[in-house]
C-alpha atoms as one frame of an Amber mdcrd trajectory, in Angstrom:
protein
 110.770 148.387  84.087 113.954 147.440  85.829 116.986 149.679  85.608 118.995
 149.523  82.420 121.898 147.711  84.056 119.578 144.857  85.002 117.703 144.680
  81.720 118.656 142.654  78.682 119.889 145.434  76.390 120.585 144.984  72.703
 120.867 147.003  69.533 123.306 147.709  66.794 123.025 151.450  67.280 124.053
 151.195  70.926 127.052 149.069  70.062 128.111 151.391  67.264 127.918 154.437
  69.484 129.877 152.649  72.160 132.585 151.735  69.670 133.161 155.444  69.118
 133.230 155.984  72.878 135.754 153.194  73.320 138.009 154.806  70.751 138.000
 158.190  72.412 137.385 158.000  76.166 140.370 156.111  77.534 142.211 157.811
  80.375 145.208 156.934  82.503 144.937 156.004  86.154 144.861 158.911  88.568
 143.593 157.200  91.692 146.735 156.703  93.699 149.478 154.129  93.726 152.454
 153.798  91.485 153.045 151.559  88.510 156.103 150.432  86.632 156.665 149.809
  82.950 156.877 146.076  83.609 153.643 145.876  85.566 150.443 144.205  84.441
 148.293 146.514  82.303 144.528 146.591  82.804 141.810 148.600  81.060 138.798
 149.185  83.329 135.445 149.925  81.711 131.989 150.638  83.050 128.356 150.927
  82.088 126.933 154.413  81.649 125.460 155.239  85.070 127.251 156.817  88.044
 127.143 153.862  90.435 128.886 151.598  87.949 131.378 154.289  86.951 132.272
 154.748  90.635 132.750 151.001  91.046 135.051 150.992  88.036 137.241 153.626
  89.657 137.152 151.760  92.979 138.406 148.505  91.465 140.827 150.291  89.147
 142.173 152.502  91.914 142.961 149.512  94.109 144.824 147.869  91.232 146.770
 151.062  90.521 147.763 151.330  94.180 149.132 147.777  94.007 151.386 148.612
  91.043 149.187 147.642  88.108 149.134 150.019  85.140 145.484 151.068  84.857
 143.570 153.026  82.217 139.843 153.716  82.093 137.037 153.618  79.558 133.997
 154.696  81.594 130.423 155.149  80.403 130.725 152.648  77.567 126.987 152.037
  77.474 124.847 148.952  77.903 125.790 145.262  77.877 125.298 145.034  74.125
 128.313 147.340  73.872 130.614 146.463  76.731 130.348 142.666  76.730 131.759
 142.503  73.157 134.451 144.957  74.287 135.373 142.550  77.091 135.373 139.588
  74.749 137.634 141.219  72.162 140.071 142.609  74.724 139.318 146.328  74.418
 138.640 146.321  78.154 139.787 143.867  80.817 137.434 144.557  83.713 133.794
 145.575  84.127 131.952 145.729  87.475 128.769 143.709  86.973 125.593 142.660
  88.785 125.469 138.889  89.076 121.849 138.042  88.292 121.600 140.537  85.460
 124.739 139.495  83.620 123.637 135.870  83.992 120.226 136.689  82.472 121.944
 138.533  79.618 124.205 135.578  78.827 121.625 132.834  79.448 118.030 133.897
  78.906 116.769 130.584  80.290 118.647 130.942  83.590 116.517 130.724  86.732
 119.179 130.740  89.450 118.233 132.848  92.463 120.613 132.537  95.430 124.127
 133.894  95.329 125.656 130.406  95.187 123.292 129.305  92.429 123.976 132.421
  90.384 127.730 132.046  90.877 127.690 128.475  89.556 125.449 129.327  86.609
 127.463 132.431  85.732 130.729 130.498  85.630 129.171 128.173  83.074 127.563
 130.947  81.018 130.556 133.268  80.624 132.648 133.106  77.441 135.816 131.074
  78.003 138.071 134.125  77.893 136.197 135.847  80.744 136.134 135.089  84.468
 133.873 136.145  87.330 135.811 136.887  90.516 134.504 136.858  94.090 131.009
 138.207  94.648 130.705 141.266  96.877 128.096 141.620  99.593 127.125 144.867
  97.854 124.028 144.438  95.705 121.791 146.611  93.553 118.476 144.811  93.311
 114.758 145.049  93.886 114.060 145.408  97.598 110.869 145.675  99.624 110.853
 148.588 102.043 108.626 149.819 104.859 108.721 152.886 107.068 110.485 152.506
 110.429 107.165 153.196 112.177 105.380 150.414 110.280 108.267 148.008 110.899
 108.255 148.725 114.633 104.465 148.517 114.978 104.364 145.114 113.271 107.763
 143.709 114.315 108.966 143.403 110.726 112.455 142.482 109.585 111.891 140.060
 106.683 109.431 139.642 103.825 108.032 136.578 105.604 107.037 138.776 108.559
 104.413 140.520 106.407 102.180 137.517 107.068 101.815 138.747 110.677 100.372
 142.130 109.697  96.638 142.288 110.434  94.376 143.222 107.562  95.396 144.015
 104.007  98.897 145.215 103.135  99.241 147.380 100.025 102.405 146.852  97.975
 103.528 149.558  95.534 105.738 148.793  92.546 105.993 149.204  88.790 102.984
 147.736  86.926 104.792 144.587  85.761 105.429 143.613  89.394 101.824 142.410
  89.507 102.566 139.561  87.096 106.346 139.068  87.333 107.373 135.665  88.769
 109.493 137.534  91.310 106.726 140.046  91.978 103.288 139.584  93.512 102.957
 135.956  92.307 106.264 135.114  93.987 105.264 136.810  97.228 102.178 134.625
  97.230 103.750 131.323  96.116 107.199 131.561  97.735 106.284 133.371 100.950
 102.631 132.321 101.190 101.437 135.890 101.642  97.675 136.069 101.162  97.084
 139.482 102.719  98.550 141.623  99.929  96.918 144.016  97.503  98.777 145.770
  94.714  99.156 149.423  93.782 100.883 150.151  90.463 103.115 153.258  90.504
 105.185 153.563  87.374 108.280 155.430  88.552 110.757 152.667  89.401 110.633
 153.233  93.143 111.045 156.979  92.680 109.409 160.044  94.274 105.779 159.017
  93.716 106.379 155.587  95.235 108.243 157.115  98.166 105.484 159.654  98.827
 102.831 156.938  98.822 104.878 154.959 101.338 105.576 157.916 103.635 101.913
 158.972 103.488 100.844 155.403 104.376  98.814 155.196 101.169 100.796 151.977
 100.690 102.639 149.995 103.352 105.353 148.280 101.288 107.342 149.690  98.364
 109.620 148.047  95.826 112.624 150.389  95.702 116.006 149.512  94.227 118.357
 148.696  97.080 120.895 151.430  96.323 118.399 154.304  96.042 119.471 157.147
  98.382 115.891 157.717  99.586 116.221 154.506 101.620 118.942 156.121 103.708
 117.446 159.597 103.672 114.143 158.360 105.126 115.576 155.573 107.318 113.425
 153.009 105.537 113.614 149.405 106.686 114.571 147.052 103.859 112.991 143.662
 104.500 115.367 140.741 104.162 114.645 138.110 101.497 115.576 134.760 103.098
 113.838 132.694 100.394 115.530 134.504  97.495 112.450 135.915  95.807 114.760
 138.292  93.969 117.766 136.879  92.135 121.144 137.801  93.558 122.398 141.079
  92.100 125.697 141.134  93.957 128.478 143.227  92.492 131.063 141.033  90.761
 134.073 141.999  88.645 134.117 140.310  85.244 137.715 140.172  84.022 139.854
 138.903  81.179 140.702 135.319  82.100 144.348 135.606  81.055 144.900 138.438
  83.565 142.734 137.121  86.390 145.588 135.367  88.152 147.592 138.592  88.409
 144.803 140.862  89.625 142.249 138.689  91.421 143.821 138.946  94.887 143.495
 142.745  94.958 140.031 142.775  93.406 138.770 140.104  95.811 139.940 142.249
  98.749 137.919 145.167  97.378 134.832 143.007  96.925 135.192 141.679 100.461
 134.809 145.225 101.827 132.104 146.611  99.542 128.595 146.768 100.997 125.191
 147.813  99.742 125.421 150.752 102.136 128.556 151.834 100.260 126.597 151.829
  96.994 123.905 153.905  98.646 126.525 156.420  99.760 128.082 156.473  96.278
 124.720 157.299  94.724 123.845 159.866  97.358 127.103 161.727  96.760 127.082
 161.561  92.945 123.342 162.112  92.502 122.501 164.365  95.438 123.272 167.976
  96.239 127.033 167.364  96.325 127.141 166.176  92.675 130.483 164.563  93.453
 132.694 163.207  90.678 132.735 159.375  90.723 136.562 159.514  90.788 136.452
 161.556  93.991 133.927 159.233  95.609 135.986 156.191  94.637 139.212 157.725
  95.926 137.568 158.575  99.262 136.337 154.996  99.642 139.767 153.576  98.788
 141.441 155.780 101.398 138.835 154.984 104.045 139.283 151.256 103.464 143.083
 151.194 103.438 143.745 150.680  99.743 145.396 154.074  99.221 146.988 156.686
 101.466
């Protein structure tokens, strides 16, 4: 299965629970910058996992530093809860993942590249919501190899796997074997005929990593913001033919406020990278167990948004 933030989540129970959370978890901005009583007011929400919470504080902190009055409703839940909250004005901004929000809004969508997803998303969003600039930062499926394997076979992209002599074993969740953007896509889009498949049902977690490091498999599908990629200096193969749909971070905002806040938010998106997301997750999920607010504030200071 893909991570919750990329799945199509529904359910009355989730929405009901989130309604309670929305009523009780609002907090005022504390991430730097002043605000005045006449300033624009923005409520920043997030899904209920640390990476997205951190992104919410990053975008909100930059707005607060520019003079916008910001409050937060983090950990709302899944899309079935926070998209209605966006639509009815309970929140004004949610950091999203482009391909996933498009799939949620339009189940027939098949856009892949960033430009294609951007066009399709603009058409699929409710009229009172707007997608701002896409960031280079992305949280998506990614194919990874060890640095030793990459060097031995001169690998930098998925297409380069065709040069590897003999059979190449790819590890991923079981559904990758039949997913259009899984093994069938590697064969049809990249023309790779030298692949065999090993199902490991842990979402690119410890078992998948161990198999890769032990050379039991040579390629592993690991989500692009998983800290083990950094920790083990794995080489993420580029995807020039867009096998995986763009999952670039994009702020979804209330259309009526977009004109007043888009300039600041676009500057944030212009500086965010996938490596930043990796660092966010390493700090919040690793030994440090850092608070997402702290991680966000550190990023804002390092990138010139706050002092």
